[in-house]
C-alpha positions, 0 to 999 in steps of 0.5 A, a space after each residue: 554555583 549551580 543554575 540548575 532550577 527545580 521543575 514547578 510542583 504546581 502544574 501537575 505532570 501530564 505525559 501526552 502519548 505521540 500519536 503515530 500521525 504525529 511521529 509520522 509529521 515530525 519525522 517527514 519534518 526533520 527529513 525522514 521522506 520514505 514512506 518505507 522507513 516513515 513505516 518502519 519506525 512508526 510501526 505503522 503500515 505504508 498505506 497509513 503513512 501515505 495516507 497522513 502524508 497525503 492528507 497533510 499535502 506532503 505528498 500530492 500525486 495523480 495518478 491513471 491508466 496512462 501514468 507511466 507505472 514507472 511513476 511511483 503511485 505508491 510504496 507497492 509500485 517499485 515490485 512492479 516498476 518496468 517488469 510488466 508488458 504485453 508484447 506477446 503472450 509469452 510476456 503477457 503470461 511472464 507479467 502475470 506470473 509476476 503479479 500472481 506470485 506479489 499477490 500470494 505473498 502480499 495475501 500471507 502478510 495479510 497486506 490488503 493493499 498490496 494485494 489490491 495494488 496487484 490488482 490494479 497492475 493486472 487490470 491496467 495491463 488488461 486495459 492498455 492491451 485491449 485498448 492497443 488491439 492486442 486481445 490475446 495479450 488482453 485475454 491472459 491478464 483478463 483470465 487471472 484477473 477473472 480467478 482472483 474475482 471468483 475466489 472466495 472471500 476471506 473467512 472473518 474471525 469470529 467475534 466471541 460474544 460472552 454470555 448474556 451481552 446480547 
């Protein structure tokens, strides 16, 4: 005896597209908790995934100037963790070199959140050096930040409007 039932043809067939937000939350509940993995699977930006999780209270966190950079703030933290310092000017210059390299890589990828994090790391190191009395070391970070802040803004893509649509 075949126990298969025929589908109910009285109900209209509706296929609902699953949103990226729903995908992220479902995968998270299923045990995939790494933001990078969730972003890759859902073809989303890591910052979007983190926002969804934060909004659902799955990844709450607190960070400020005194929070260790070893504690991940976001998906970009791992690129900087344990690699920045200002014990002397040479260490500050080495740190700025890494920050600059990552800032430019993020820029090439169009990853503004990554660039923002690089700027944040430079500002954090500047403040930490300055507020511990290491003025020369702080100045290394300040000069790099000033150069970034003085750069021209990226040119936005021009939107071409069809004739007569204004």
